[in-house]
C-alpha positions in Angstrom: 20.8 -0.3 -9.2 17.9 -1.5 -10.6 14.9 1.1 -11.4 11.6 1.1 -12.2 9.1 3.2 -13.7 5.8 2.8 -11.6 2.1 3.3 -13.2 1.3 5.9 -10.4 -0.6 9.1 -11.1 1.0 12.4 -9.4 -1.1 15.4 -8.1 0.1 18.8 -6.8 -1.7 20.2 -4.1 -1.0 23.8 -3.2 -2.5 26.8 -1.0 -2.9 28.2 2.3 -3.2 25.6 4.9 -2.6 22.8 2.8 -0.4 20.6 4.8 -3.3 21.0 7.7 -5.9 20.2 5.0 -4.5 17.4 3.8 -3.2 15.4 7.6 -7.3 16.0 8.8 -8.6 14.0 6.1 -5.8 10.4 5.7 -4.9 7.8 7.8 -1.3 8.9 8.6 0.5 12.2 10.1 2.6 14.2 7.4 6.2 13.5 8.7 9.3 14.0 7.1 10.2 14.3 3.3 7.7 11.4 2.3 4.8 10.2 4.3 2.9 6.5 3.3 -1.2 6.9 4.0 -4.6 6.2 2.4 -7.9 8.4 2.0 -10.5 6.1 3.8 -14.4 5.5 3.6 -16.5 6.8 6.8 -16.5 2.5 7.0 -12.9 2.7 7.3 -11.8 0.6 3.9 -9.3 1.8 1.9 -10.2 4.4 -0.9 -6.5 4.6 -2.3 -3.2 5.1 -0.8 -0.4 6.7 -1.7 2.8 8.6 -0.8 2.9 12.5 -0.2 6.3 14.2 -0.9 7.2 17.7 0.4 7.9 19.7 -2.4 8.5 22.9 -1.0 5.6 24.7 -0.1 3.7 22.3 -2.1 2.8 18.8 -1.8 3.0 16.1 -4.0 0.5 13.0 -3.9 1.0 9.8 -6.1 -1.1 6.9 -6.1 -2.1 4.0 -8.1 -3.3 5.0 -11.8 -6.4 2.6 -11.2 -7.1 4.6 -8.0 -6.5 8.1 -9.7 -9.9 9.0 -10.9 -11.8 8.3 -7.6 -9.3 9.7 -5.6 -9.1 12.8 -7.8 -13.0 13.6 -6.9 -12.9 12.8 -3.8 -10.3 15.6 -2.5 -12.1 17.8 -4.9 -15.6 17.3 -2.9 -13.5 17.3 0.3 -12.0 21.0 -0.7 -15.3 22.3 -0.2 -14.1 26.1 -0.2 -10.5 25.9 1.7 -8.1 27.8 -0.8 -6.6 24.1 -1.9 -5.8 23.4 -5.6 -5.3 20.1 -6.5 -3.8 19.5 -10.0 -3.5 16.3 -12.0 0.1 16.6 -13.0 0.6 13.0 -14.5 1.4 14.0 -18.2 4.7 15.5 -17.0 6.2 13.4 -13.9 6.9 10.2 -13.5 7.4 7.8 -10.6 10.2 5.6 -10.3 11.5 3.2 -7.5 15.3 2.2 -7.3 16.6 -0.5 -5.1 20.2 -2.3 -4.3 22.1 0.8 -4.5 23.4 3.9 -2.5 21.7 6.5 -4.3 20.9 9.5 -2.7 17.6 10.4 -5.2 14.3 10.7 -4.2 13.5 9.5 -0.7 13.6 6.2 1.3 10.6 4.6 1.2 8.4 4.7 4.6 7.3 1.0 4.1 10.4 -0.9 4.6 14.0 -0.1 4.3 14.6 -2.8 1.9 12.5 -1.7 -0.5 15.1 1.2 -1.8 13.8 4.7 -2.7 11.1 6.5 -4.4 11.7 9.7 -7.0 9.3 11.7 -9.2 10.7 13.6 -12.1 9.9 15.3 -15.3 12.8 13.0 -16.7 12.3 10.0 -18.6 14.8 6.9 -17.1 14.8 3.6 -19.1 13.6 0.5 -16.4 16.2 -2.1 -15.6 14.3 -3.7 -12.7 11.6 -6.0 -12.0 9.9 -4.1 -9.1 6.9 -6.5 -8.8 9.3 -9.3 -7.8 11.1 -7.3 -5.6 8.3 -6.3 -3.3 7.3 -9.7 -3.7 10.4 -11.3 -2.2 10.4 -8.9 0.4 6.4 -9.9 1.2 5.2 -6.1 1.1 2.2 -5.4 0.2 1.0 -3.1 -2.8 -2.3 -2.2 -4.0 -1.1 -1.6 -7.5 -1.5 -5.4 -8.0 -2.7 -6.6 -4.6 -6.4 -5.4 -4.0 -9.1 -2.9 -5.3 -10.9 0.5 -4.1 -12.9 -0.4 -1.3 -12.3 -3.5 -0.6 -9.7 -3.8 2.1 -9.2 -2.5 5.5 -5.6 -1.0 6.6 -5.0 -3.7 9.1 -5.5 -6.4 5.9 -3.0 -5.0 4.3 -0.6 -4.2 7.0 -0.7 -0.3 6.7 -0.4 -0.6 10.4 2.8 -2.1 10.0 4.1 -0.3 7.1 3.8 3.1 8.7 1.1 4.3 6.9 -1.5 4.8 10.4 -0.9 7.0 13.1 -3.5 5.8 16.2 -2.6 8.4 18.0 -3.7 11.7 15.3 -6.5 13.2 15.5 -10.1 12.7 13.4 -9.3 11.9 10.1 -12.2 9.9 7.8 -12.8 6.4 8.6 -10.9 6.6 12.0 -13.3 5.6 14.1 -13.6 2.7 12.7 -10.1 1.8 12.1 -9.2 2.4 15.7 -12.2 0.7 17.5 -10.6 -2.2 15.4 -7.1 -1.2 16.9 -8.5 -1.1 20.7 -11.1 -3.9 20.4 -10.4 -6.5 18.2 -6.8 -9.1 17.3 -6.4 -8.6 13.2 -8.0 -11.9 12.1 -6.6 -11.6 8.5 -3.6 -10.2 6.7 -1.9 -10.2 3.5 1.0 -12.4 3.7 3.5 -12.9 0.9 3.4 -16.8 -0.8 5.9 -18.5 -2.3 4.4 -20.9 -4.9 5.5 -24.6 -5.8 3.2 -25.2 -8.5 0.8 -23.0 -10.9 -1.8 -20.6 -9.3 -3.7 -17.7 -10.1 -5.5 -14.7 -8.4 -8.9 -16.2 -6.6 -7.6 -19.4 -5.8 -8.1 -21.0 -2.1 -5.5 -21.2 0.3 -6.2 -24.8 1.9 -4.8 -26.4 4.9 -6.5 -29.8 4.1 -10.2 -29.3 3.8 -10.0 -26.2 5.2 -10.0 -22.7 3.3 -7.1 -20.6 5.0 -6.9 -17.8 2.3 -7.2 -16.5 -1.4 -4.9 -15.9 -3.8 -4.7 -11.9 -4.2 -1.8 -11.6 -7.1 0.8 -14.0 -8.7 3.8 -13.1 -10.1 6.3 -16.1 -11.2 7.0 -18.2 -8.5 5.8 -15.2 -6.1 2.5 -14.4 -5.0 0.4 -12.2 -1.9 -2.5 -13.8 -0.2 -4.8 -12.8 2.2 -4.8 -15.0 5.2 -6.8 -16.1 8.1 -4.7 -16.1 11.0 -6.4 -17.7 13.6 -6.8 -20.9 10.8 -3.5 -20.8 9.7 -2.3 -21.1 12.8 -4.1 -24.0 14.1 -3.8 -26.0 11.0 -2.0 -29.1 11.2 -1.0 -29.9 8.1 1.1 -27.8 5.6 -1.1 -25.1 3.4 -1.2 -26.2 -0.1 -2.8 -23.9 -3.3 -3.9 -26.2 -6.1 -3.1 -29.7 -4.1 0.9 -28.0 -4.1 2.4 -27.1 -1.1 2.8 -23.1 -0.8 5.2 -21.3 1.7 3.4 -18.5 3.9 5.8 -15.4 4.8 5.9 -13.7 8.3 4.3 -10.8 8.5 6.0 -7.7 7.7 7.4 -6.8 11.1 7.9 -10.4 12.1 5.5 -10.5 15.2 2.9 -13.1 13.6 
């Protein structure tokens, strides 16, 4: 069973009412042993996405390390006088993904059944798999590689398709914008997996003839992730290309688009 240590920072959230406090801030309702969610700007863009794991009465929140400093600062800002403690435990805790096996360690990744399981532990394990390649083979967006802070709406990153947004919950930061986009518009852009037949790099344009239909967000070997204009892809009369070489674009994670 392949296993990979991920570049994540881990915060311990504790105190009376911590579940309700965090639930009131983030894009998803807390449910089950592990939840996937994000903290958004008031304008509805992703500051950081993360997993929340129940640990007794406490919560463990793990996020890409590149988001950690800003997320930690904003959580402390929202804490105000609430009896909540937020502690950075990254130095003593590691986050691992494991897949293609039948182990019971950790919890199933809530984004996609085939991603496998995730676990937070103090022990160090030797990595034996390429997680970036694994998730790209499934067309799963991951902010560690695919986007930066405050650049992306949840729907652009497929969070609504990966159980990261609860449209039925009460208010959360950015909820008005996210809900309005859900009610009043069709999603115009989605991140979609790419199978490459030639050289490509982040920032390259994805073309259909002379028309730009997307941009390359990340590349790993012969796979990648792109942000695609769905209407332009649907209307294209020729196969998409990158640098004049044909590229295959995956369907969305739930197969609906």
